[in-house]
C-alpha positions in Angstrom: -0.5 131.2 39.6 1.8 133.8 41.0 2.0 134.2 44.7 0.8 137.8 45.3 3.6 140.2 46.8 3.4 142.2 49.6 5.0 145.1 51.8 6.8 146.7 48.5 8.4 150.1 48.5 6.5 152.2 45.6 9.1 151.9 43.4 10.3 148.4 43.5 6.5 147.2 43.5 5.9 149.2 40.2 9.3 147.3 38.6 8.1 143.7 40.0 4.2 144.4 38.9 5.6 145.4 35.2 7.6 142.0 35.4 4.9 139.6 36.4 2.5 141.5 33.6 5.0 140.3 31.4 6.1 136.9 32.7 5.3 134.1 30.2 6.0 130.3 30.1 9.8 129.1 30.1 11.4 126.8 27.9 12.6 123.5 29.3 16.0 123.9 27.9 18.6 124.0 31.1 20.4 127.3 30.5 17.1 129.5 30.0 15.6 131.4 32.6 12.3 129.9 33.4 9.7 131.6 34.9 10.9 139.2 42.3 6.6 139.4 49.3 8.4 142.5 48.0 9.5 145.5 49.6 7.2 147.5 51.9 5.1 150.3 51.0 5.3 153.5 53.4 1.5 152.6 54.0 2.0 149.4 55.1 2.0 148.6 59.1 5.7 147.9 60.3 6.4 144.2 60.8 8.3 142.9 64.0 11.8 142.8 63.6 13.2 139.5 62.3 16.3 137.8 64.1 18.6 136.2 61.6 22.3 134.8 62.2 25.2 137.0 63.2 26.8 136.8 59.7 24.8 137.8 56.6 23.5 134.3 55.2 22.0 135.8 51.7 18.9 135.2 50.3 16.2 132.9 51.9 16.3 129.4 50.2 12.9 129.1 50.1 11.2 125.7 50.0 13.7 123.4 51.2 14.7 119.7 50.6 12.1 117.3 52.3 12.8 114.8 54.7 13.7 111.5 52.5 10.6 109.6 53.4 8.3 112.4 52.3 10.3 113.1 49.1 9.3 111.5 45.6 12.1 109.3 44.8 14.6 110.9 42.2 13.7 107.8 39.8 10.0 108.7 39.7 10.8 112.5 38.9 9.0 112.1 35.5 6.4 114.4 33.7 3.5 113.2 32.1 4.6 113.7 29.0 8.2 114.3 27.7 11.0 114.6 29.8 13.0 116.6 32.2 16.7 118.0 31.7 19.6 117.2 33.7 19.4 120.7 35.4 15.7 120.2 36.1 16.1 116.8 37.8 18.6 118.4 40.1 16.3 121.2 40.9 13.5 118.7 41.8 15.6 116.4 43.6 14.4 116.3 47.2 12.0 118.8 46.6 8.6 117.0 45.2 6.3 115.7 48.1 5.0 112.2 47.1 1.7 112.0 45.2 2.6 115.7 44.0 3.0 116.4 40.1 7.0 117.5 39.7 5.9 119.7 36.7 3.9 121.8 39.4 7.3 122.2 41.9 9.2 122.6 38.3 7.0 125.4 37.4 7.3 127.4 40.7 11.1 127.5 40.4 10.6 128.6 36.6 8.5 131.3 37.5 11.1 132.3 40.0 13.6 132.5 37.3 11.2 134.4 35.1 10.4 137.0 37.9 14.0 137.5 38.6 15.4 138.2 35.2 12.5 140.3 34.2 13.0 142.7 37.3 16.6 142.6 37.0 16.3 143.7 33.4 14.5 146.9 34.6 16.4 147.3 38.0 19.1 145.0 39.3 18.7 146.4 43.0 14.9 145.5 42.7 15.9 142.0 42.1 18.7 141.7 44.5 16.5 143.2 47.3 13.9 140.6 46.3 16.3 137.8 46.6 17.7 139.1 50.0 14.4 139.7 51.3 13.2 136.0 50.6 10.3 137.5 48.2 11.2 135.0 45.7 10.3 131.3 46.1 13.3 129.1 46.2 15.5 132.0 44.6 18.7 130.3 45.5 17.6 126.8 44.1 15.9 128.2 41.0 19.1 130.2 40.3 21.9 127.4 40.9 19.7 124.7 38.9 17.5 126.5 36.6 19.0 130.0 35.6 22.6 130.0 36.6 22.9 132.9 34.4 21.5 134.9 37.4 24.3 133.8 39.8 26.4 137.2 40.0 22.7 138.3 41.3 22.6 135.8 44.0 26.4 136.5 44.7 25.8 140.0 45.6 22.5 139.2 47.6 24.6 137.1 49.7 26.6 139.8 50.9 23.3 141.8 52.2 20.8 141.2 54.9 17.2 142.0 55.5 15.3 144.4 57.1 14.8 143.6 60.7 17.6 142.6 63.5 21.1 141.6 62.9 23.5 140.3 65.5 27.2 140.9 65.6 26.9 142.4 62.2 29.8 143.1 60.1 31.2 146.8 60.7 31.0 148.6 57.5 28.9 151.2 55.2 25.6 149.9 54.1 22.8 151.3 51.6 19.2 150.4 52.2 17.3 149.1 48.7 14.4 151.3 49.2 13.3 154.9 48.8 11.0 154.6 51.8 11.3 157.6 53.8 10.2 155.8 56.9 13.3 153.8 56.7 15.1 153.9 60.0 18.2 152.1 61.4 20.3 152.1 64.7 23.4 150.2 65.9 23.5 149.0 69.4 26.5 148.2 71.5 26.7 145.9 74.7 23.5 146.5 77.1 21.7 148.0 74.1 23.6 151.3 74.1 23.2 153.3 71.0 26.1 153.6 69.0 24.8 155.3 66.0 21.2 155.6 64.1 19.6 157.1 61.2 18.4 157.4 58.4 21.3 159.4 57.1 19.6 160.4 53.7 19.3 162.7 50.9 16.7 163.8 48.6 18.4 162.4 45.7 20.2 159.1 47.3 19.5 156.1 49.2 19.7 155.7 53.0 23.2 154.6 54.3 24.0 153.2 57.3 27.5 153.0 59.0 28.1 150.0 61.4 30.7 150.9 63.9 33.1 148.4 65.3 31.8 147.1 68.5 28.0 146.7 67.3 26.2 143.9 68.7 22.9 144.6 66.9 21.8 146.4 63.8 18.3 147.0 63.9 16.3 148.9 61.0 12.5 149.2 60.1 11.1 149.8 56.6 14.2 149.4 55.1 13.7 146.2 52.9 17.4 145.0 52.6 20.7 145.9 53.0 24.1 145.7 50.8 27.4 146.9 51.5 28.5 150.1 49.6 
C-alpha cells in the first residue's frame, strides 16, 4: 500500500495523484523501474523550518542501513518463491530487519521507482522536488539499485535543497519548485542581518531567490524545494 502524501502544492499534488492511480506492479528485471510527503498546499499549516547541513546534501536517503546485528544476513535474502536479481539483492543488503520478509522491503523500493518514473513522465520538476523534499521513500537507494535510468533526476536533485533553513548556503540564484503564492524567503547575514528577501515572482514564472555572498542562512517557507537556476 502506498503511503499517503501530504503538504503538496496543488499542481504537483495533481501530478502525483495521477501517478499513484496508474502505478502497477514492477517486473523483477533489474533494469526496469519498479514501483513522488509531497509539496505543501497553500491551505496547509506552516511547518517549522528544518535545519540541514551547510551544503545542499541532496535527496533524503530514506530508510538507511540497519545496524548489522538487526539486519537479515545477506545469505538469507531469499523470497518465498523464485529468486532476487543481483540489483535487488544489492538494494536489500542491510535494509531488511530480521524476521521480516525481504519481498516487502523490496516492494517499497520498487513502488518508489514507479512513483518517480510516472511523475517524471508528466513533470520532471515535480519528481525532482519530491526527491529533494524526501517525499519518496528511500529514493536514493531505490534509484541507485532498482531504477538506475532515473539517475539523472537524482543527480539534479542533489544540487538542490528542501524548504526550511540552510546554514552557510552557496551564493547564487535559485528557483522554487512550487507555484504556491505563499512561498517566501530571506537571506540572512551575520547576527541575523537581512540581506535579501522575497518572493521575486511574476504571474507567469516561478519564485526565484538570489542568495548573496556572505549569507549565513537562507530561510524559506511554503517553497517546497529549490534548484539552482
